[in-house]
Backbone as a ProteinNet text record, in pm:
[ID]
protein_1_A
[PRIMARY]
XXXXXXXXXXXXXXXXXXXXXXXXXXXXXXXXXXXXXXXXXXXXXXXXXXXXXXXXXXXXXXXXXXXXXXXXXXXXXXXXXXXXXXXXXXXXXXXXXXXXXXXXXXXXXXXXXXXXXXXXXXXXXXXXXXXXXXXXXXXXXXXXXXXXXXXXXXXXXXXXXXXXXXXXXXXXXXXXXXXXXXXXXXXXXXXXXXXXXXXXXXXXXXXXXXXXXXXXXXXXXXXXXXXXXXXXX
[TERTIARY]
-3300.7	-3260.2	-3116	-3082.1	-2946.7	-2844.8	-2877.2	-2786.8	-2769.2	-2878.5	-2871.6	-2782	-2794.7	-2713	-2565.6	-2537.1	-2398.2	-2341	-2422.5	-2377.8	-2348.8	-2438.2	-2419.8	-2293	-2271.9	-2152	-2026.1	-2035.1	-1921.2	-1888.5	-1990.2	-1969.1	-1910.3	-1958.4	-1904.7	-1757.4	-1723.1	-1583.8	-1494.6	-1540.9	-1463.9	-1444.7	-1552	-1543.5	-1444.6	-1445.2	-1353.2	-1209	-1186.2	-1051.3	-1004	-1091.4	-1055.5	-1021.2	-1098.2	-1071.7	-942.5	-917.3	-797.5	-671.9	-682.8	-566.1	-519.4	-606.7	-568.5	-581.9	-586.6	-609.9	-495.9	-373.3	-258.5	-242.2	-327.3	-315.6	-403	-352.9	-424.1	-445.7	-569.1	-591.6	-516.2	-455.8	-378.9	-426.5	-485.6	-537.6	-445.2	-461.7	-376.6	-381.8	-263.7	-254.8	-269.9	-255.1	-272.9	-152	-142.3	-43.2	-115	-62.7	-124	-16.2	-56.1	31.7	18.5	131	130.1	109.8	47.5	30.6	136.5	237.2	342.2	282.9	328.1	282.2	403.2	402.5	519.6	520.5	418.6	417	379.8	396.4	361.5	220.7	130.4	-5.4	-79.8	-47.3	-116.7	-84	14.9	49.7	0.1	-77.7	-126.3	-205.7	-169.4	-238	-185.7	-93.7	-37.4	83	109.9	218.8	325.8	450.9	561.9	572.9	578.1	590.5	717.9	782.3	906.5	980.1	1113	1194	1327.1	1384.9	1513.5	1572.6	1701.8	1767.4	1828.1	1788.8	1840.6	1956.1	2066.8	2176.5	2151.5	2119.1	2078.9	2200.3	2174.2	2278	2278.9	2388.4	2392.3	2376.3	2297.2	2278	2308.3	2385.1	2423.8	2403.4	2482.7	2464	2523	2595.5	2663.1	2575	2452	2361.9	2391.4	2413.1	2429.1	2342.3	2267.6	2173.3	2135.5	2082.4	2016.6	1871.9	1785.6	1644.6	1608.6	1568.3	1515.5	1366.6	1320.3	1180.8	1121.7	990.9	920.6	778.4	721	581.3	511.3	399.1	317.6	182.3	126.5	-7.3	-105.2	-214.5	-318.8	-402	-480.8	-565.4	-664.6	-704	-799.1	-730.1	-597.3	-523.9	-458.3	-489	-429.1	-287.5	-209.9	-67.1	-29.6	69.3	128.6	274.8	322.1	459.7	530.8	651.3	727	863.5	910.7	1039.8	1114.3	1246.3	1331.4	1463.2	1507	1625.9	1743.4	1862	1987.8	2077.5	2127.1	2217.8	2358.7	2410	2544.2	2648.1	2608.7	2702	2774.7	2875.8	2951.9	2890	2781.3	2715.1	2573.5	2517.5	2378.8	2286	2177.5	2071.1	1959.8	1944.4	1847.3	1719.1	1607.5	1477.3	1462.5	1487	1491.7	1355.1	1357.9	1237.8	1267.2	1177	1186.3	1060.7	1079.8	969.8	967.6	846.8	831.2	736.6	756.4	665.7	623.3	522	425.9	290.9	219.9	94.6	-27.8	-8.7	-120.2	-229.3	-353.2	-466.8	-499.3	-422.9	-453.7	-480.5	-554.7	-578.5	-461.5	-432.9	-322.1	-364	-320.6	-326.5	-186.3	-142.6	-2	14.6	131.6	165.9	314.1	360.5	500.9	506.8	599.4	613.3	759.1	781.7	917.6	959	864	898.1	935.2	1025.3	1062.7	955	893.8	788.7	840	759.5	798.1	823.2	925.1	954.4	1050.4	1079.8	1169.8	1313.6	1408.9	1549.6	1621	1544.8	1607.1	1587.8	1496.2	1470.3	1541.7	1576.8	1637.7	1572.1	1599.7	1543.9	1593.6	1504.3	1542.7	1634.8	1693.8	1798.1	1746.7	1617.3	1566.9	1498	1488	1411.7	1453	1353.3	1378	1388.9	1386.3	1405.2	1273.6	1160.8	1031	979.7	931.2	868.6	745.4	722	609.9	495.5	523.1	418.5	434.1	325.6	328.2	255.1	302.7	246.2	230.2	119.2	98.3	89.4	156.8	158.1	20.6	6.2	-122.5	-176.3	-87.6	-131	-143	-101.3	-114.8	-0.7	100.6	204.1	307.9	340.4	447	390.2	445.3	411.9	541.8	546.1	667.4	643.7	747.6	746.2	853.5	816.1	904.3	922.2	1020.1	1030.5	1115.5	1207	1296.4	1441.1	1524.8	1666	1751.6	1856.3	1943.4	2089.1	2153.6	2296.6	2368.4	2499.2	2571.7	2554.7	2514.5	2493.2	2358.1	2278.9	2149.9	2046.2	1943.6	1840.1	1703.4	1618.6	1487	1388.2	1273.4	1160.7	1109.6	1011.6	961.8	835.9	838.6	722.2	634.5	504.2	409.5	304.2	281.4	175.8	85	-39	-138.2	-212.3	-233.5	-299.5	-411.8	-487	-586.7	-536.3	-406.5	-347.8	-331.8	-342.9	-323.5	-203.5	-137.3	-20.6	90.8	215.3	327.1	436.4	529.6	645.9	766.4	877.9	1000	1041.4	943.2	969.6	963.1	954.8	945.2	1081.5	1081.3	1204.8	1185.7	1292.9	1291.1	1396.3	1370.6	1464.6	1470.1	1589.4	1609.1	1669.3	1612.9	1662.8	1672.5	1752.8	1768.3	1740.8	1647	1608.6	1706.3	1798.5	1895.5	2034.8	2133.4	2274.3	2296.4	2237.4	2262.6	2160.6	2053.1	1945.6	2000	2062.6	2115.5	2009.7	2037.4	1944	2018.8	1957	2008.7	1889.5	1905.5	1792.8	1825.1	1724.7	1742.9	1632	1663.9	1562.4	1531.3	1439.2	1401.7	1336.4	1268	1194.4	1059.6	1008.5	875	770.6	670.3	559.4	431.8	314.3	187.8	169.6	90	53.7	-95.3	-158.2	-302.1	-337.7	-237.1	-260.6	-129.3	-135.3	-11.9	44.9	-0.1	50.9	191.6	286.3	424.9	441.3	497.5	514.3	604.4	595.8	683.7	830	924.6	1065.4	1119.4	1087.2	1138.4	1084.7	957.4	898.2	962.6	989.4	1052.6	1188.6	1264.6	1396.6	1384.3	1292.4	1276.5	1229.8	1131	1075.5	1174.2	1235.6	1321.9	1452.8	1496.6	1628.8	1628.1	1512.6	1524	1403.5	1285.3	1172.4	1135.3	1126.4	1094.7	1197.8	1325.9	1432	1423.8	1397.5	1383.8	1267.3	1155.4	1039.5	1067.2	1134.1	1169.2	1269.5	1363.9	1461.6	1395	1300.5	1229	1149.5	1086.8	1007.8	1097.4	1217.3	1309.7	1359.6	1388.6	1435.2	1327.3	1200.5	1090.6	1079.1	1093.7	1091.3	1204	1322.9	1437.6	1416.6	1349.9	1323.7	1221.8	1136.1	1034.6	1083.3	1195.7	1243.8	1298.3
-1668	-1768.6	-1813.5	-1837.6	-1881.4	-1775.3	-1647	-1537.5	-1525.7	-1542.6	-1536.7	-1645.8	-1765.9	-1878.3	-1851.5	-1794.3	-1763.4	-1660.4	-1560.3	-1457.1	-1515.8	-1604.7	-1668.2	-1752.2	-1830.5	-1913	-1826.3	-1712.8	-1622	-1566.1	-1526.7	-1475.1	-1581.4	-1705.4	-1814.9	-1838.6	-1830.6	-1851	-1743	-1619	-1508.7	-1529.8	-1572.3	-1596.5	-1707.5	-1814.4	-1925.4	-1881.5	-1799.9	-1750.2	-1662.6	-1578.6	-1490.8	-1571.9	-1677.6	-1761.2	-1838.5	-1890.1	-1969.4	-1884.7	-1754	-1666.6	-1647.1	-1664.3	-1644.9	-1772.9	-1887.2	-2014.1	-2051.7	-1999.4	-2037.3	-1949.1	-1847.8	-1755.9	-1800.7	-1776.1	-1814.5	-1689.3	-1658.7	-1543	-1559.7	-1451.4	-1453.9	-1339.5	-1373.3	-1272.4	-1260.1	-1153.6	-1126.9	-1242.3	-1278.8	-1382.6	-1524.1	-1547.7	-1682.3	-1724	-1855.9	-1913.5	-1999.8	-2005.9	-2085.1	-2161.1	-2274.5	-2346.8	-2286.2	-2270.4	-2210.9	-2315.8	-2275.1	-2360.5	-2318.7	-2403.6	-2363.6	-2335.1	-2229.9	-2190.1	-2180.9	-2252.2	-2256.5	-2146.8	-2064.4	-1954.2	-1825.7	-1714.6	-1584.7	-1544.9	-1643	-1615.7	-1519.6	-1521.1	-1432.7	-1285.7	-1258.2	-1119.6	-1079.4	-1165.9	-1136.1	-1005.4	-915.1	-787.3	-680.6	-717.1	-619.3	-549.7	-427.7	-346.5	-323.3	-342.8	-315.6	-165.9	-127.9	13.8	45.2	-56.4	-30.5	-161.4	-155.3	-272.6	-226.6	-310.1	-277.2	-403.2	-397.4	-504.8	-446.4	-499.6	-454.6	-543.6	-483.2	-556.1	-548.8	-662.6	-662.5	-650.3	-595.4	-572.8	-689.6	-767.8	-880	-831.2	-906.8	-868.1	-984.6	-1082.4	-1193.9	-1326.8	-1427	-1562.4	-1590.7	-1494.8	-1520.2	-1516	-1466.7	-1460.3	-1335	-1352.6	-1241.4	-1270.8	-1172.2	-1197.2	-1067.7	-1082.7	-972.2	-1010.7	-910.9	-933.8	-848.5	-915.1	-845.5	-821.6	-699.8	-663.8	-599.4	-614.5	-544.2	-515.8	-412.3	-377.6	-375.2	-446.9	-447.5	-384.4	-314.2	-257	-332.4	-382.6	-452.4	-353	-405	-319.7	-239.4	-293.2	-221.6	-123.4	-110.3	-13.6	-69.1	-193.8	-250.7	-299.8	-317.4	-345.2	-486.1	-543.9	-672.9	-649.4	-719.4	-705.1	-839.7	-838.7	-960.7	-954	-1070.5	-1078.9	-1204.6	-1191.8	-1307.4	-1293.1	-1401.2	-1398.4	-1466.1	-1404.7	-1467.7	-1480.3	-1600.5	-1624.2	-1584.2	-1474.9	-1427.6	-1461.3	-1543.2	-1583.2	-1710.4	-1747.3	-1868.3	-1993.2	-1978.6	-2091.4	-2106.9	-2225.4	-2249.4	-2172.9	-2122.9	-2062.6	-2165.2	-2226	-2333.9	-2280.9	-2340.8	-2296.8	-2146.1	-2098.8	-1954.7	-1889.3	-1761.2	-1678.3	-1544.2	-1496.9	-1360.1	-1287.3	-1171.3	-1095.6	-954.4	-904.9	-768.2	-690.3	-558.4	-468	-360.6	-284.6	-290.7	-305.8	-414.8	-445.9	-416	-332.7	-295.3	-225.1	-271.2	-204.6	-246.2	-343.9	-390	-539.3	-587.8	-731.2	-792.6	-921	-989.2	-1129.5	-1167.1	-1304.7	-1339.8	-1464.4	-1498.6	-1620.2	-1629	-1742.7	-1739.2	-1837	-1838.8	-1881.1	-1821.5	-1850.3	-1878.9	-1953.8	-1988.8	-1915.1	-1874.8	-1801.5	-1657.1	-1600.3	-1460	-1372.7	-1280.6	-1195.6	-1110	-1096.7	-1018.5	-872.2	-813.5	-672.6	-643.3	-742	-719	-754.2	-692.5	-729.4	-757.2	-765	-793.8	-939.2	-1010	-1149.9	-1242.4	-1362.7	-1465.8	-1598.7	-1700.2	-1832.5	-1885.4	-1950.9	-2001.8	-2122.1	-2163	-2265.2	-2407.9	-2429.3	-2566.1	-2611	-2745.8	-2802.7	-2744.9	-2718.9	-2670.5	-2520.9	-2448.4	-2303.6	-2226.6	-2296.2	-2229.2	-2223.8	-2108.6	-2105.3	-2193.2	-2258.6	-2352.1	-2300	-2204.4	-2148.4	-1997.1	-1930.6	-1785.9	-1756.2	-1655.4	-1616.6	-1465.2	-1421.2	-1277.6	-1249.7	-1144	-1110.7	-1077.4	-1085.5	-1062.1	-923.7	-824.4	-688.6	-665.2	-763	-753	-686	-637.6	-557.4	-640.6	-761.3	-842.9	-959.3	-982.6	-1100.7	-1176.4	-1303.5	-1383.5	-1505.8	-1543.9	-1665.6	-1758.2	-1882.9	-1975	-2105.2	-2185.6	-2324.3	-2347.9	-2256.2	-2282.6	-2281.7	-2359.3	-2369.8	-2321.6	-2244.6	-2189	-2222.3	-2292.9	-2315.6	-2185	-2174.3	-2052.4	-2020	-1897.3	-1854.8	-1889.1	-1967.3	-2012.1	-1900.2	-1915.2	-1813.4	-1876.9	-1808.7	-1864.1	-1845.2	-1913.7	-1879.2	-1740.9	-1692.4	-1556.5	-1561.9	-1491.9	-1480.4	-1366.2	-1390.2	-1293.1	-1257	-1126.7	-1077.4	-985.4	-1025.4	-939.2	-862.6	-732.7	-649.3	-568.7	-500.2	-405.3	-261.4	-244.6	-111.1	-53.1	78.4	145.7	240.5	251.1	335.5	255.9	302.1	237.7	341.3	306.1	389.9	302	363.3	286.6	301.2	304.7	319.1	185.4	74.5	-56.3	-115.3	-241	-314	-458.7	-520.3	-661.8	-734.2	-859.8	-936.7	-1080.2	-1137.6	-1279.9	-1340.2	-1451.2	-1512.3	-1662.9	-1723.2	-1867.7	-1910.5	-2003.7	-2045.4	-2145.1	-2196.4	-2292.8	-2231	-2303	-2260.4	-2120.5	-2094.2	-1968.8	-1861.1	-1894.4	-1797.9	-1665.3	-1667.9	-1546.4	-1471.7	-1345.9	-1266.6	-1154.4	-1101.6	-985.2	-896.6	-766.4	-673.2	-562.2	-521	-411.9	-309.2	-182	-76.8	-33.3	62.7	120.5	19.8	-76	-175.4	-118.2	-167.8	-126.8	-176.4	-94.7	-136.7	-65.7	-126	-60.5	66.8	158.5	281.4	303.4	358.1	380.5	507.3	592.5	713.3	751.9	851.1	898.5	1021.6	1044.5	1156.2	1123.3	1213	1193.4	1248.5	1168.4	1216.5	1339.2	1410	1523.4	1476.6	1564	1522.6	1453.3	1504.5	1441.9	1301.1	1283.1	1149.3	1056.2	1106.3	1024.9	975.3	1060.4	1019.7	907.4	921.9	819.7	688.9	694.5	572.1	508.3	588.6	532.9	478.9	521.3	479.9	393	369.9	294.2	217.1	276.5	212.9	77.4	60.1	-72.3	-175.5	-137.1	-230.1	-268.6	-171.1	-202	-296.7	-272.5	-359.5	-499.9	-514.4	-646.7	-714.3	-637.2	-695.9	-754.1	-680.6	-730.9	-855.1	-854.9	-971.8	-1092.9	-1072.5	-1182.6	-1239	-1148.7	-1197.3	-1280.7	-1239.5	-1314.8	-1451.4	-1455.5	-1583.1	-1671.3	-1611.3	-1689.1	-1750	-1676.9	-1729.8	-1842.3	-1846.4	-1951.7	-2073.7	-2058.2	-2167.9	-2282.2
-3495	-3396.2	-3418.8	-3548.7	-3579.5	-3542.2	-3572.6	-3538.8	-3388.4	-3313.2	-3167	-3112.7	-3168.7	-3123.9	-3150.8	-3269.1	-3302.5	-3204.8	-3172.4	-3077.6	-2940.9	-2894.6	-2763.8	-2762.1	-2870.1	-2877.6	-2880.4	-2950.2	-2954.4	-2817.9	-2740.7	-2606.3	-2514.8	-2528.3	-2447.7	-2480	-2608.3	-2647.6	-2588.4	-2591.9	-2533.5	-2384.6	-2316.2	-2172.2	-2140.3	-2222.2	-2198.5	-2220.4	-2324	-2347.6	-2233.5	-2181.9	-2069.4	-1947.1	-1920	-1803.4	-1819.1	-1942.9	-1963	-1950.4	-1983	-1976	-1833.7	-1735.2	-1595.7	-1514.6	-1586.2	-1516.7	-1424.2	-1449.9	-1368.6	-1246.1	-1229.7	-1117.1	-1000.5	-878.8	-757.4	-672.6	-632.1	-544.3	-412.7	-364	-239	-151.5	-37.7	54.4	175.5	251.3	367.6	466.9	518.3	619.7	568.8	437.9	383	301	276.2	186.4	83.6	-38	-143.9	-219.4	-278.5	-370	-508.6	-576.7	-708.8	-816.7	-924.8	-1041.7	-1143	-1169.6	-1264.5	-1401.7	-1462.9	-1595.9	-1687.2	-1798	-1884.1	-1989.2	-1993.5	-2089.7	-2017.2	-2087.9	-2032.4	-2074	-2086.4	-2134.1	-2042.9	-1914.8	-1820.8	-1844.1	-1928.9	-1960.9	-2099.6	-2163	-2297.4	-2297.2	-2385.8	-2395.4	-2302.3	-2210.4	-2117.4	-2180.8	-2135.2	-2189.4	-2083.7	-2119	-2027.2	-2001.6	-1872.5	-1839.1	-1761.4	-1699.6	-1625.6	-1603.1	-1599.6	-1568	-1512	-1424.7	-1363.9	-1301.7	-1268.3	-1194.7	-1068.3	-954.1	-825.4	-781.1	-740.9	-677.1	-527.5	-467.1	-327.2	-235	-115.8	-15.9	83	89.8	184.7	328.1	405.8	545.7	638.7	591.7	677.9	609.5	650.1	601.1	465.4	406.5	280.6	158.3	168.2	53.8	-28.6	-157.5	-250.2	-372	-417.5	-525.8	-595.6	-716.4	-785.7	-809	-818.9	-850.3	-971.1	-1078.4	-1194.9	-1172	-1201.4	-1177.1	-1302	-1316.9	-1424.3	-1379.7	-1438.9	-1416.7	-1552.6	-1563.2	-1684	-1653.4	-1751.9	-1736.8	-1825.8	-1760.8	-1834.6	-1915.3	-2009.1	-2092.1	-2008.7	-1891.8	-1805	-1710	-1721.2	-1640.4	-1515.8	-1476.9	-1356.3	-1383.2	-1274.9	-1287.2	-1242.3	-1310.2	-1274.8	-1237	-1132.9	-1085.3	-1098.8	-1156.9	-1182.8	-1116.6	-1066.4	-998.8	-1046.3	-1065	-1095.7	-1020.7	-955.7	-870.2	-939.7	-929.6	-971.3	-849.2	-823.8	-712.1	-755.4	-700	-735.3	-627.9	-530.8	-424.7	-466	-387.9	-415.9	-357.2	-284.1	-219	-271.9	-251	-289	-195.6	-251.6	-170.8	-162.3	-44.1	-27.1	34.6	-2.4	47.5	30.9	-89.6	-115.2	-101.1	-66.2	-57.9	-121.8	-207.7	-256.7	-211.9	-150.8	-90.4	-146.1	-174.8	-220.9	-132.6	-124	-52.8	-152.3	-128.5	-19.8	-87.5	-58.8	-127.6	-40.8	60.4	147.1	65.8	85.3	24	-117.7	-174.2	-309.5	-307.9	-407.2	-421.5	-497.4	-468.1	-534.5	-577.8	-697.6	-745.8	-792.3	-768.1	-787.2	-876.3	-938	-1021.9	-1052.9	-1131.9	-1174.2	-1320.1	-1394.2	-1536	-1568.3	-1676.8	-1718.2	-1844.4	-1927.7	-2049.3	-2016	-2093.8	-2077	-2141.4	-2065.8	-2122.8	-2237.5	-2340.7	-2457.2	-2420.1	-2479.5	-2460.1	-2346.3	-2262.1	-2148.5	-2186.8	-2116.7	-2136.7	-2004.9	-1894.4	-1764.7	-1723.7	-1789	-1755.6	-1853.4	-1802.9	-1887.6	-1855.1	-1937.8	-1913	-1779.3	-1704.5	-1572.5	-1585.1	-1471.3	-1471.2	-1458.5	-1481.5	-1485.3	-1358.1	-1338.4	-1226.2	-1091	-1007.1	-872.6	-860.2	-974.2	-968.1	-972.6	-987.1	-983.4	-840.1	-792.1	-659	-657.1	-543.1	-533.7	-447.9	-358.9	-272.7	-265.7	-226.3	-203.3	-73.8	-1.7	128	131.2	191.5	210.6	359.4	405.2	546.9	600.7	731.9	796.7	763.9	760.7	729.1	578.3	499.3	355.5	283.6	358.7	294.8	220	272.4	214.6	135.5	17.3	-62.3	-87.8	-47.2	-58.2	-146	-220.2	-301.4	-245.5	-217.9	-148	-226.2	-174.9	-218.4	-341.1	-376.4	-488.3	-439.4	-506.8	-469.3	-584.7	-552.1	-655.4	-626.1	-718.5	-711.5	-746	-717	-753.7	-901.9	-930.9	-1068.3	-1126.3	-1054.7	-1107.7	-1103.6	-1188.2	-1204.8	-1182.9	-1108	-1075	-1190	-1176.6	-1260.9	-1222.5	-1295.8	-1273.6	-1187.8	-1075.9	-988.4	-1038.5	-1044.2	-1100.1	-996.7	-976.6	-887.9	-968.8	-988.3	-1051.8	-942.8	-964.3	-864.2	-929.2	-843.7	-894.3	-885.5	-852	-844.1	-984	-993.9	-1121.6	-1119.6	-1004.3	-991.3	-922.7	-940.5	-870.3	-847.4	-756.9	-732.8	-703.3	-667.8	-639.6	-493.6	-405.3	-262.9	-188.7	-261.9	-199.4	-169.2	-125.7	-98.8	-140.8	-187.7	-224.3	-141.7	-110.1	-29.6	-81.3	-76.2	-103.8	21.3	66.8	190.1	175	263.2	270.1	412.5	430.3	565.2	625.4	544.8	593.5	587.6	641.4	635.3	691.5	807.4	875.2	852.1	779.7	756.1	705.9	589.8	531.1	452.9	424	344.7	274.8	170.6	100.3	66.9	87.2	77.4	-21.7	-98.8	-193.6	-183.6	-159.9	-161.2	-304.2	-317.7	-446.7	-540.3	-481.8	-560	-603.6	-715.5	-758.8	-659.7	-631.5	-547.6	-592.2	-564	-598.2	-518.4	-571.3	-501.3	-518.2	-416.5	-420.9	-497.1	-524	-602.7	-667.8	-756.2	-819.2	-749.8	-625.2	-546.2	-498.3	-521.8	-479	-338.1	-243.5	-106	-98.9	14.5	38.8	36.2	-1.1	-11.8	111.5	231.4	353.9	369.3	335.2	343.7	243.1	122.5	20	65.5	131.9	179.6	280.5	377.5	481	421.6	334	276.7	182.2	96.7	-6.1	45.6	163.5	209.9	334.1	394.7	518.1	563.1	563.8	629.3	570.5	435.9	385.4	424.8	421	456.5	602.8	690.7	832.6	856.9	790.6	807.2	760.4	645.7	596.2	687.4	740.2	831.5	954.8	1010.9	1128.2	1094.1	976.3	935.2	916	856.9	836.2	968	1064.1	1195	1263.5	1246.9	1303.7	1240.4	1105	1033.4	1080	1100.1	1142.5	1279	1367.6	1500.1	1499.8	1394.9	1387.4	1312.7	1239.4	1155.3	1240.2
[MASK]
+++++++++++++++++++++++++++++++++++++++++++++++++++++++++++++++++++++++++++++++++++++++++++++++++++++++++++++++++++++++++++++++++++++++++++++++++++++++++++++++++++++++++++++++++++++++++++++++++++++++++++++++++++++++++++++++++++++++++

């Protein structure tokens, strides 16, 4: 009886630790928006392994917005992937009501959060610039392809907190696109192709398809989405 009780207590402790490790994450389904729970540590990445990282220099597309996006992909012990984003404002003006958007999350589940600590093993992320730089909400497009983090403000040179997307995907590629936009002061935006995105398989598209996807289609889709947002603002 005593041994059984010890085993039960041990299982309960493991379950509580597992739940606490993801307590800061919020499930995000297609066509919905959620409030984020700020997380001051990278506990949600405990046990995950870094598999890729890069910094994208985004291409300004109007409104004076210039930015870089640091990205990383982590693999959980069960094989699923986490995607991380951090924005640096490289323009001479403030980016107000900032949004960072990633593609393409069609067909995968997503849970979202934000962290302030730099994940172990990475060299593309740095400490954020303090109050107001953490995203406060996340939105997923109706079709599920776009995931956006909103509600942070960046002064010139300032750096955001890290946006985290946990998925059930086990593969990824660099055919996505990332965008940083400002809903005020002329609705500017900056877009970067070749962003990390989930993939439903490890099959590599035909060369012609790779050229179209890698050089234009994600950017065109994001551009149309941004113009729609601008018209609703």
